[in-house]
C-alpha positions as CSV (number, residue, x, y, z in Angstrom):
1,M,-20.4,-20.6,38.0
2,M,-21.6,-17.3,39.4
3,K,-17.9,-16.3,39.9
4,R,-17.0,-17.0,36.3
5,K,-20.0,-15.0,35.1
6,A,-19.0,-12.1,37.3
7,V,-15.4,-12.2,35.9
8,K,-16.8,-12.2,32.3
9,V,-19.0,-9.2,33.1
10,L,-16.0,-7.4,34.6
11,I,-13.8,-8.1,31.5
12,V,-16.5,-7.0,29.1
13,S,-17.1,-3.8,31.1
14,L,-13.4,-3.0,31.1
15,L,-13.2,-3.6,27.4
16,C,-16.2,-1.4,26.7
17,S,-14.8,1.3,29.0
18,F,-11.5,1.2,27.1
19,G,-13.3,1.4,23.8
20,A,-15.4,4.3,25.0
21,F,-12.3,6.0,26.2
22,A,-10.6,5.5,22.8
23,Q,-13.6,6.9,21.0
24,D,-14.1,9.8,23.4
25,K,-10.7,11.2,22.6
26,S,-11.7,14.7,21.8
27,E,-8.5,16.7,21.1
28,W,-6.4,15.7,18.1
29,T,-3.2,17.1,16.8
30,L,-2.5,17.2,13.1
31,Q,-0.1,14.4,13.4
32,E,-2.5,12.2,15.3
33,C,-5.2,12.9,12.7
34,I,-2.7,11.9,9.9
35,D,-1.6,8.7,11.8
36,Y,-5.2,7.6,12.4
37,A,-6.3,8.3,8.8
38,L,-3.3,6.3,7.4
39,E,-4.2,3.4,9.6
40,N,-7.9,3.3,8.9
41,N,-8.4,4.8,5.4
42,L,-10.0,2.3,3.0
43,D,-8.1,3.5,0.0
44,V,-4.8,2.9,1.8
45,K,-6.0,-0.6,2.8
46,R,-6.8,-1.4,-0.8
47,S,-3.4,-0.3,-1.8
48,E,-1.8,-2.5,0.9
49,L,-3.7,-5.5,-0.4
50,N,-2.5,-4.7,-4.0
51,V,1.1,-4.6,-2.7
52,E,0.5,-8.1,-1.1
53,S,-0.9,-9.4,-4.4
54,Q,2.0,-8.1,-6.4
55,D,4.4,-9.6,-3.9
56,I,2.7,-13.0,-4.4
57,N,3.1,-12.6,-8.2
58,Y,6.7,-11.7,-7.8
59,S,7.4,-14.7,-5.6
60,Q,5.5,-17.0,-8.0
61,A,7.6,-15.7,-10.9
62,R,10.8,-16.5,-9.1
63,L,9.6,-19.9,-8.2
64,S,8.8,-20.7,-11.8
65,R,12.5,-21.4,-12.3
66,L,12.2,-24.6,-10.2
67,P,11.1,-27.9,-11.6
68,D,7.5,-29.0,-11.2
69,A,6.5,-32.3,-9.6
70,N,3.2,-34.1,-9.8
71,A,2.1,-37.3,-8.2
72,N,-0.9,-39.3,-9.6
73,G,-2.6,-42.4,-8.2
74,S,-5.7,-44.4,-8.8
75,Y,-7.4,-47.5,-7.3
76,S,-10.2,-49.2,-9.2
77,Y,-12.5,-52.3,-9.3
78,S,-13.7,-54.0,-12.5
79,W,-16.1,-56.9,-13.1
80,G,-16.9,-59.3,-16.0
81,R,-14.7,-59.5,-19.0
82,S,-11.8,-57.1,-18.1
83,I,-8.2,-56.5,-19.0
84,D,-5.6,-57.2,-16.3
85,P,-3.6,-53.9,-16.2
86,T,-0.4,-55.7,-15.3
87,T,-0.5,-58.3,-18.1
88,N,-2.9,-56.7,-20.6
89,L,-4.6,-60.1,-20.9
90,F,-8.4,-60.6,-20.9
91,V,-9.8,-62.0,-17.7
92,D,-13.3,-63.4,-17.8
93,N,-15.9,-63.3,-15.0
94,Q,-13.5,-62.1,-12.3
95,R,-13.5,-59.1,-10.1
96,I,-10.2,-57.2,-10.4
97,A,-8.8,-54.7,-8.0
98,S,-6.0,-52.6,-9.4
99,A,-3.9,-49.6,-8.5
100,N,-1.7,-47.3,-10.5
101,G,0.8,-44.7,-9.3
102,S,3.2,-42.2,-11.0
103,L,5.5,-39.4,-10.1
104,T,6.5,-37.0,-12.9
105,S,8.7,-33.8,-13.0
106,S,9.7,-31.3,-15.7
107,V,11.9,-28.2,-15.9
108,V,12.1,-25.6,-18.6
109,L,15.7,-25.2,-19.8
110,F,15.1,-22.4,-22.3
111,N,12.0,-20.5,-23.4
112,G,13.2,-17.3,-25.0
113,M,14.2,-15.8,-21.6
114,R,10.5,-15.5,-20.8
115,I,11.0,-16.7,-17.2
116,N,13.8,-14.2,-16.4
117,N,12.0,-11.3,-18.1
118,S,8.8,-12.2,-16.3
119,I,10.7,-12.1,-13.0
120,K,12.0,-8.6,-13.8
121,Q,8.6,-7.4,-14.9
122,N,6.9,-8.7,-11.7
123,R,9.6,-7.2,-9.5
124,L,9.0,-3.8,-11.1
125,S,5.2,-4.2,-10.8
126,Y,5.8,-5.0,-7.1
127,E,7.9,-1.9,-6.6
128,S,5.4,0.2,-8.5
129,S,2.6,-1.0,-6.2
130,Q,4.7,0.1,-3.2
131,M,4.9,3.5,-4.8
132,D,1.2,3.5,-5.4
133,L,0.7,2.8,-1.7
134,A,2.9,5.7,-0.8
135,A,1.0,8.0,-3.2
136,S,-2.3,6.8,-1.7
137,K,-1.0,7.8,1.8
138,N,0.2,11.2,0.5
139,S,-3.3,11.8,-0.9
140,V,-4.8,11.0,2.5
141,I,-2.3,13.3,4.2
142,L,-3.2,16.2,2.0
143,N,-6.9,15.6,2.6
144,V,-6.4,15.5,6.4
145,I,-4.4,18.8,6.2
146,T,-7.1,20.4,4.1
147,F,-10.0,19.6,6.5
148,Y,-7.9,20.1,9.6
149,T,-7.1,23.6,8.3
150,N,-10.8,24.1,7.5
151,V,-11.7,23.3,11.2
152,L,-9.1,25.9,12.4
153,F,-10.5,28.5,10.0
154,A,-14.1,27.8,10.9
155,R,-13.2,27.9,14.6
156,E,-11.6,31.3,14.3
157,L,-14.5,32.7,12.3
158,L,-16.8,31.5,15.1
159,E,-14.6,33.3,17.7
160,N,-14.7,36.4,15.6
161,A,-18.5,36.3,15.4
162,R,-18.7,35.7,19.2
163,T,-16.4,38.7,19.8
164,Q,-18.6,40.9,17.6
165,L,-21.7,39.7,19.5
166,S,-20.0,40.4,22.8
167,S,-19.1,43.9,21.7
168,T,-22.6,44.5,20.6
169,E,-24.0,43.2,23.9
170,Q,-21.8,45.5,25.9
171,Q,-22.9,48.4,23.7
172,V,-26.6,47.5,24.3
173,E,-26.1,47.5,28.0
174,L,-24.3,50.9,27.8
175,T,-27.0,52.3,25.6
176,Q,-29.8,51.0,27.9
177,K,-28.3,52.9,30.7
178,Q,-28.1,56.1,28.6
179,V,-31.7,55.7,27.4
180,D,-32.9,55.1,31.0
181,V,-31.4,58.5,32.1
182,G,-32.7,60.2,28.9
183,A,-29.2,60.8,27.4
184,L,-30.0,58.9,24.2
185,P,-33.3,58.3,22.3
186,R,-34.9,54.9,22.5
187,S,-34.4,54.4,18.8
188,N,-30.7,54.0,19.4
189,L,-31.4,51.1,21.7
190,L,-33.8,49.4,19.3
191,D,-31.2,49.7,16.5
192,L,-28.6,48.1,18.7
193,Q,-30.9,45.3,19.7
194,A,-31.6,44.6,16.0
195,Q,-27.8,44.5,15.4
196,K,-27.5,42.1,18.4
197,A,-30.0,39.8,16.8
198,T,-28.1,39.9,13.5
199,N,-24.9,39.1,15.3
200,E,-26.5,36.2,17.2
201,L,-27.6,34.8,13.8
202,N,-24.0,35.2,12.6
203,V,-22.8,33.2,15.6
204,V,-25.3,30.4,14.8
205,N,-24.2,30.3,11.2
206,R,-20.5,30.2,12.2
207,E,-21.3,27.4,14.7
208,N,-23.0,25.4,12.0
209,D,-19.9,25.9,9.7
210,Y,-17.6,24.9,12.5
211,L,-19.7,21.8,13.2
212,M,-19.8,20.9,9.5
213,A,-16.0,21.3,9.3
214,K,-15.5,18.9,12.2
215,I,-17.9,16.4,10.6
216,Q,-15.9,16.5,7.4
217,L,-12.7,15.9,9.3
218,K,-14.4,13.0,11.0
219,Q,-15.4,11.6,7.7
220,V,-11.8,11.9,6.3
221,L,-10.5,10.1,9.4
222,Q,-13.4,7.6,9.1
223,L,-14.3,7.9,12.8
224,P,-17.4,6.2,14.1
225,P,-20.5,8.4,13.7
226,E,-21.1,8.6,17.5
227,S,-17.6,9.8,18.3
228,E,-16.8,13.4,19.1
229,I,-13.7,15.3,17.8
230,D,-12.0,18.5,18.5
231,I,-8.6,19.6,17.5
232,V,-5.6,21.1,19.3
233,V,-5.3,24.7,18.2
234,P,-1.7,25.4,17.4
235,E,0.0,28.7,17.6
236,L,0.0,29.9,14.0
237,E,2.0,33.0,13.2
238,V,2.5,34.4,9.7
239,E,5.6,36.4,9.0
240,S,4.9,39.9,7.9
241,E,7.2,39.5,4.9
242,P,7.5,35.8,4.1
243,V,10.3,34.8,1.8
244,M,10.2,31.9,-0.7
245,E,13.5,30.1,-0.3
246,L,13.3,28.1,-3.5
247,S,11.9,28.8,-7.0
248,A,9.1,26.7,-8.5
249,I,11.5,24.8,-10.8
250,E,13.7,23.9,-7.8
251,I,10.8,22.6,-5.9
252,Y,9.7,20.6,-9.0
253,N,13.1,19.0,-9.3
254,I,13.0,18.0,-5.7
255,A,9.5,16.5,-6.1
256,L,10.5,14.6,-9.2
257,S,12.9,12.5,-7.2
258,A,10.6,12.3,-4.1
259,M,7.0,11.9,-5.2
260,P,5.9,8.2,-5.3
261,E,3.5,8.7,-8.2
262,V,6.4,9.8,-10.4
263,K,8.5,6.7,-9.4
264,S,5.4,4.5,-9.9
265,A,5.0,5.9,-13.5
266,E,8.7,5.4,-14.2
267,L,8.6,1.8,-12.9
268,N,5.5,1.0,-15.0
269,T,7.3,2.3,-18.1
270,E,10.3,0.1,-17.4
271,S,8.0,-2.8,-16.6
272,S,6.1,-2.4,-19.9
273,D,9.4,-2.3,-21.8
274,I,10.4,-5.7,-20.3
275,G,6.9,-6.8,-21.2
276,V,7.8,-6.4,-24.9
277,E,10.7,-8.8,-24.3
278,V,8.4,-11.3,-22.5
279,A,6.0,-11.3,-25.5
280,R,8.9,-11.6,-28.0
281,G,10.0,-14.8,-26.1
282,N,7.0,-16.6,-27.6
283,L,8.8,-16.6,-31.0
284,Y,11.6,-18.8,-29.6
285,P,11.7,-22.6,-29.1
286,T,11.0,-24.0,-25.7
287,L,13.4,-26.7,-24.4
288,S,12.3,-28.8,-21.4
289,L,13.5,-31.8,-19.5
290,Q,11.0,-34.4,-18.2
291,G,11.4,-37.4,-16.1
292,G,9.4,-39.7,-13.9
293,F,8.4,-43.3,-12.9
294,T,5.2,-45.3,-12.9
295,T,4.2,-48.6,-11.2
296,R,1.0,-50.7,-10.9
297,Y,-0.7,-53.5,-8.9
298,S,-3.5,-55.9,-9.7
299,D,-4.9,-58.7,-7.6
300,A,-5.4,-60.7,-10.8
301,S,-1.6,-61.1,-11.2
302,Q,-0.7,-64.6,-10.1
303,I,2.3,-67.0,-10.1
304,P,2.1,-70.8,-10.1
305,T,2.6,-72.5,-6.7
306,A,3.2,-76.0,-8.1
307,T,4.1,-77.6,-11.5
308,E,4.1,-81.0,-13.1
309,P,5.9,-82.4,-16.2
310,V,4.2,-82.0,-19.5
311,F,3.8,-85.2,-21.6
312,I,2.9,-85.4,-25.3
313,N,2.4,-88.1,-27.8
314,N,5.6,-89.4,-29.4
315,P,5.7,-87.8,-32.8
316,T,7.7,-90.7,-34.2
317,N,5.5,-93.4,-32.7
318,P,1.9,-92.0,-32.3
319,N,0.7,-95.3,-31.0
320,G,3.4,-95.7,-28.4
321,N,3.8,-94.3,-24.9
322,Q,3.8,-90.5,-24.4
323,V,7.1,-88.8,-24.0
324,Q,8.1,-85.9,-21.7
325,L,8.2,-82.4,-23.4
326,Y,11.4,-80.4,-23.3
327,Q,12.0,-76.7,-24.1
328,S,15.1,-74.8,-25.1
329,V,16.4,-72.0,-22.8
330,T,19.1,-69.6,-23.9
331,F,21.2,-67.8,-21.3
332,S,24.5,-66.0,-21.0
333,N,27.4,-67.6,-19.3
334,G,29.4,-64.3,-19.1
335,T,31.2,-64.6,-22.4
336,D,28.7,-65.9,-24.8
337,L,25.2,-67.3,-25.2
338,Q,24.4,-70.9,-24.4
339,T,21.3,-72.9,-25.1
340,V,20.2,-75.9,-23.1
341,N,17.1,-78.1,-23.1
342,V,15.1,-78.3,-19.8
343,P,11.9,-80.3,-19.0
344,A,8.7,-78.3,-19.7
345,S,6.2,-78.0,-16.8
346,S,2.7,-76.6,-16.4
347,P,1.3,-75.0,-13.2
348,T,-1.1,-76.9,-11.1
349,G,-1.8,-74.1,-8.5
350,Y,-1.7,-70.2,-8.4
351,E,-1.3,-67.5,-5.8
352,T,-1.6,-63.7,-6.1
353,I,1.7,-61.8,-6.3
354,D,2.0,-59.6,-3.2
355,F,1.7,-55.8,-3.3
356,D,5.3,-54.9,-2.7
357,T,6.6,-57.4,-5.2
358,Q,4.3,-56.0,-7.9
359,I,5.2,-52.4,-7.1
360,N,8.9,-53.2,-7.5
361,D,8.6,-55.5,-10.5
362,N,6.3,-53.1,-12.4
363,L,8.3,-50.0,-11.8
364,S,9.3,-48.1,-14.9
365,K,11.4,-45.0,-15.2
366,Y,11.9,-42.5,-18.0
367,V,13.8,-39.3,-18.8
368,S,13.2,-37.2,-22.0
369,L,14.4,-34.0,-23.5
370,G,11.7,-32.1,-25.4
371,V,11.7,-29.1,-27.7
372,S,8.7,-27.1,-29.0
373,I,9.3,-24.9,-32.0
374,P,6.6,-22.3,-32.8
375,I,6.0,-22.4,-36.6
376,F,2.6,-21.0,-37.0
377,N,0.1,-20.0,-34.3
378,G,-2.3,-17.7,-36.1
379,F,0.1,-14.7,-35.6
380,S,-0.9,-14.7,-31.9
381,A,2.8,-14.3,-30.8
382,R,3.3,-11.2,-33.1
383,A,0.0,-9.8,-32.0
384,G,1.1,-10.1,-28.4
385,I,4.3,-8.2,-29.2
386,Q,2.3,-5.4,-30.9
387,R,0.0,-5.2,-27.9
388,A,3.0,-5.1,-25.5
389,K,4.5,-2.3,-27.5
390,I,1.3,-0.3,-27.4
391,T,1.2,-0.9,-23.6
392,H,4.8,0.5,-23.4
393,Q,3.8,3.6,-25.4
394,Q,0.8,4.2,-23.1
395,A,3.1,3.9,-20.1
396,E,5.5,6.4,-21.5
397,I,2.6,8.8,-22.2
398,N,1.3,8.3,-18.7
399,E,4.7,9.0,-17.2
400,K,5.0,12.3,-19.1
401,D,1.4,13.2,-18.0
402,V,2.2,12.5,-14.4
403,K,5.3,14.7,-14.5
404,Y,3.4,17.4,-16.3
405,Q,0.5,17.3,-13.8
406,L,3.1,17.5,-11.0
407,W,4.6,20.6,-12.6
408,R,1.2,22.2,-13.1
409,T,0.4,21.5,-9.4
410,I,3.6,22.9,-8.1
411,E,3.6,25.9,-10.4
412,Q,0.0,26.7,-9.4
413,S,0.8,26.1,-5.7
414,Y,3.8,28.4,-5.9
415,N,1.8,31.2,-7.6
416,D,-1.0,30.6,-5.0
417,V,1.4,31.1,-2.1
418,T,2.8,34.2,-3.7
419,A,-0.7,35.6,-4.2
420,A,-1.7,34.5,-0.7
421,I,1.2,36.4,0.8
422,K,0.1,39.6,-0.9
423,S,-3.5,39.0,0.1
424,Y,-2.6,38.4,3.7
425,N,-0.5,41.6,3.9
426,A,-3.3,43.6,2.3
427,S,-5.9,42.2,4.6
428,K,-3.7,42.8,7.6
429,T,-3.3,46.5,6.6
430,Q,-7.1,46.7,6.0
431,V,-7.9,45.3,9.5
432,E,-5.5,47.8,11.1
433,A,-7.3,50.7,9.3
434,R,-10.8,49.3,10.1
435,E,-9.9,48.9,13.8
436,E,-8.8,52.5,14.0
437,S,-11.8,53.7,12.0
438,F,-14.2,51.8,14.3
439,R,-12.4,53.0,17.4
440,V,-13.0,56.6,16.4
441,M,-16.6,55.9,15.2
442,K,-17.4,54.2,18.5
443,Q,-16.2,57.2,20.5
444,R,-18.2,59.6,18.4
445,Y,-21.3,57.3,18.7
446,D,-21.0,57.1,22.5
447,I,-21.3,60.9,22.7
448,G,-24.0,61.1,20.1
449,A,-21.9,62.7,17.3
450,V,-22.9,60.1,14.7
451,N,-26.0,58.0,14.1
452,F,-26.3,54.3,14.5
453,T,-26.2,53.6,10.7
454,D,-22.7,55.0,10.5
455,Y,-21.7,53.0,13.6
456,Q,-23.2,49.8,12.2
457,I,-21.4,50.2,8.9
458,A,-18.1,50.7,10.6
459,E,-18.6,47.7,12.8
460,N,-19.6,45.4,9.9
461,D,-16.6,46.6,7.9
462,L,-14.3,45.7,10.7
463,F,-16.0,42.3,11.1
464,Q,-15.7,41.6,7.4
465,A,-12.0,42.8,7.3
466,K,-11.2,40.4,10.2
467,S,-12.9,37.6,8.4
468,D,-11.0,38.3,5.2
469,L,-7.8,38.4,7.2
470,L,-8.5,34.9,8.7
471,R,-9.4,33.6,5.2
472,A,-6.1,35.0,3.8
473,K,-4.2,33.6,6.8
474,Y,-5.4,30.0,6.5
475,D,-5.3,30.1,2.7
476,Y,-1.6,31.1,2.9
477,I,-0.9,28.5,5.6
478,F,-2.5,25.7,3.7
479,K,-0.9,26.5,0.3
480,L,2.5,26.8,2.0
481,K,2.0,23.4,3.5
482,V,1.3,22.0,0.0
483,L,4.6,23.3,-1.1
484,D,6.3,21.9,2.0
485,F,4.7,18.6,1.1
486,Y,6.3,18.5,-2.3
487,Q,9.7,19.4,-0.8
488,G,9.4,16.5,1.7
489,K,9.3,18.8,4.8
490,P,7.4,17.7,8.0
491,L,3.7,18.4,7.7
492,D,2.9,19.8,11.2
493,F,1.9,23.1,12.6
């Protein structure tokens, strides 16, 4: 017993360790983030369930071509004055146990092509749900890229703030030495210490921004709250003169044939068009074939076990002896009917007919061909057709809107990338100029040629220029990734 408990504890410990190891994964690549989000995102799971539901509807529509079959059975007791279900005769003061069974089947031969059109419509709905699932995954991918890029941007802003703080700390140490030997006034040191405090506050703010960016990425991935996350920092280089290989309209044409939301809208339009034909089928007659058999049993059904001749008074001599009664029986001898007289008899004893015999003797079968012709149904069929046509028109409008929204997004993204290229190049030129200006200002400050205010302005201008460059860099990278996404290119750094 103790050994088994020890084994259980060991297994649980190993599982917990494995789970902790899985949750403590700290460095994530972009592809790992995308894969994890696609596997765990709730919207994706809802879309997957919708696909399963539409698949069931499609399968059910196909199976509606097959005949249906239904079996029915009952077993009952009755007391007092009852009707024997096998003879339909009244039975007094007797308990009757009876059973009934039937098997029926029917198949639709024609119903205005509703079955075939319903199969087509459900197939298109199923394919549309698959496209919706793909669109849901694409939305998740774009969200992951957005927040992954935000983490990279916040991280570099933090590094930039730390670099500025480190530079200020070095300047404070150098100024401290110069103040100690009397080369510089103490006011210079106090100004630098104040700047150091400002830079420390900037680092704290950038750390908070970085932490918030990681929290947002965790939320998109739907990681457990207690888990930690950090990302692999890729080598991101931006070409000095990026070239757009395709025009906006060329990218749009590629996206039209690749984006699942467009395919879904087109499938919904086609499905709603078939829906009009399904509704129109209600105007046609329905032809169906039915068949089945029934049987029954009752313990009140009996047969005589013994008989005796029947004697009656002689009608020609009422006072004479009784004579035996005869009855006429007609039968076929193979060629014609023949009638003979046989002695009449009456039962003297009874026994219940056994179950198998009654089931076989009471078996009845039937086959029927039925037709139902709609003549007047409160105009519900025509109202259904009108509603189906409106649904089709709405689907056409939705398809046009989806394609228009796609064009708006691509055109905006294309212009954003073009603007981001210009912004990045301008920021890069500004940083180079600010770096040179700050280098000269620092040299002059170290020899006391300029005051601290001028030095501080130059340093802050350089810090702001570097921040603007980072913002322009990641803005360009993200917007370029959006265009790559619409072209079907791999979404990795």
